[in-house]
C-alpha positions as CSV (number, residue, x, y, z in Angstrom):
1,M,96.8,57.9,139.6
2,A,95.5,61.3,138.1
3,S,97.6,64.2,138.8
4,G,95.6,67.3,140.2
5,R,95.2,69.2,143.3
6,K,94.8,67.1,146.3
7,L,92.1,67.8,148.8
8,R,94.0,69.2,151.7
9,A,92.2,70.7,154.9
10,Y,94.3,73.1,157.2
11,V,93.2,72.1,160.7
12,N,94.3,72.1,164.5
13,I,93.1,68.5,165.6
14,P,94.5,67.4,169.0
15,T,95.3,63.6,168.7
16,Y,97.2,60.7,170.3
17,M,99.4,58.3,169.1
18,G,98.7,54.4,170.2
19,H,97.0,54.5,173.6
20,S,98.6,57.2,175.7
21,N,98.1,60.8,175.9
22,I,101.5,61.2,177.2
23,H,102.9,63.7,174.2
24,T,100.9,66.8,172.7
25,L,100.4,66.0,169.3
26,T,98.5,68.2,166.8
27,I,97.5,67.5,163.1
28,T,97.8,70.8,161.5
29,N,96.9,69.7,157.9
30,I,95.4,66.4,156.6
31,S,94.6,64.8,153.1
32,L,93.6,61.3,151.9
33,S,97.1,60.5,151.6
34,G,98.8,61.7,154.6
35,C,99.1,64.4,157.4
36,F,101.4,66.9,159.1
37,L,101.9,66.1,163.0
38,R,103.2,68.8,165.0
39,T,105.0,67.5,168.1
40,D,107.9,67.8,170.4
41,M,108.5,64.1,170.6
42,W,111.4,62.5,168.4
43,L,110.3,60.0,165.6
44,D,112.7,58.4,163.2
45,S,112.0,58.5,159.4
46,G,110.2,55.2,158.5
47,T,108.5,54.8,162.0
48,K,105.1,53.2,162.0
49,V,102.4,55.5,163.8
50,S,98.8,54.7,164.8
51,L,96.8,58.2,165.4
52,G,93.4,58.5,166.9
53,V,91.6,61.4,165.4
54,P,88.2,62.4,167.3
55,L,85.1,62.9,165.3
56,E,81.7,63.8,166.4
57,G,79.5,61.8,168.6
58,G,82.6,60.7,170.7
59,R,84.0,58.3,168.0
60,V,87.7,57.9,167.1
61,L,88.9,57.7,163.6
62,E,92.2,55.4,163.7
63,L,94.7,56.0,161.2
64,A,97.9,54.1,160.6
65,G,100.8,55.5,158.9
66,R,104.5,56.0,158.6
67,V,106.8,59.1,159.3
68,V,108.2,60.2,155.7
69,R,109.4,63.6,156.6
70,Q,111.0,65.5,159.4
71,H,110.4,69.3,159.9
72,D,112.5,71.5,162.0
73,E,110.1,74.8,161.9
74,P,107.5,74.2,163.1
75,K,108.8,71.0,164.6
76,G,106.9,67.9,163.3
77,Y,106.8,65.1,160.9
78,G,105.1,64.2,157.6
79,I,102.8,61.1,157.9
80,S,102.0,59.0,155.0
81,F,98.9,57.1,155.6
82,I,99.3,53.2,154.9
83,A,96.2,50.6,154.4
84,L,93.6,52.8,154.7
85,P,90.3,50.8,154.7
86,D,87.3,52.0,152.7
87,E,85.3,52.8,155.8
88,E,88.3,55.1,157.5
89,R,88.9,56.8,153.8
90,R,85.1,57.7,153.9
91,E,85.3,59.2,157.3
92,L,88.6,61.0,156.7
93,A,87.0,62.2,153.2
94,L,84.0,63.9,155.2
95,L,86.3,65.3,157.8
96,I,88.3,67.2,155.0
97,A,85.1,68.1,153.3
98,E,83.8,69.4,156.6
99,T,86.7,71.4,157.5
100,M,87.2,72.8,153.9
101,E,83.6,74.3,154.0
């Protein structure tokens, strides 16, 4: 993979994990390789997560990832996306591009 600046969008996207809205989760920055997830819930390093990101038109972009870093301030986790199919990768690239404009 060529080195260079990764496209990263600084956002404030309320999201949910799995099929519940029990915890407040917010994606504060996102790239094609991962995101920062701000949350008060506890997640162990290596934990697999499934995030639902709301898109225009009521659609939801489902992203699978794994916890790779824990941050204390702001409290949250670095998530690395895993197995991102082409369609989801395109949707994510569009979301990042629209946010950066």
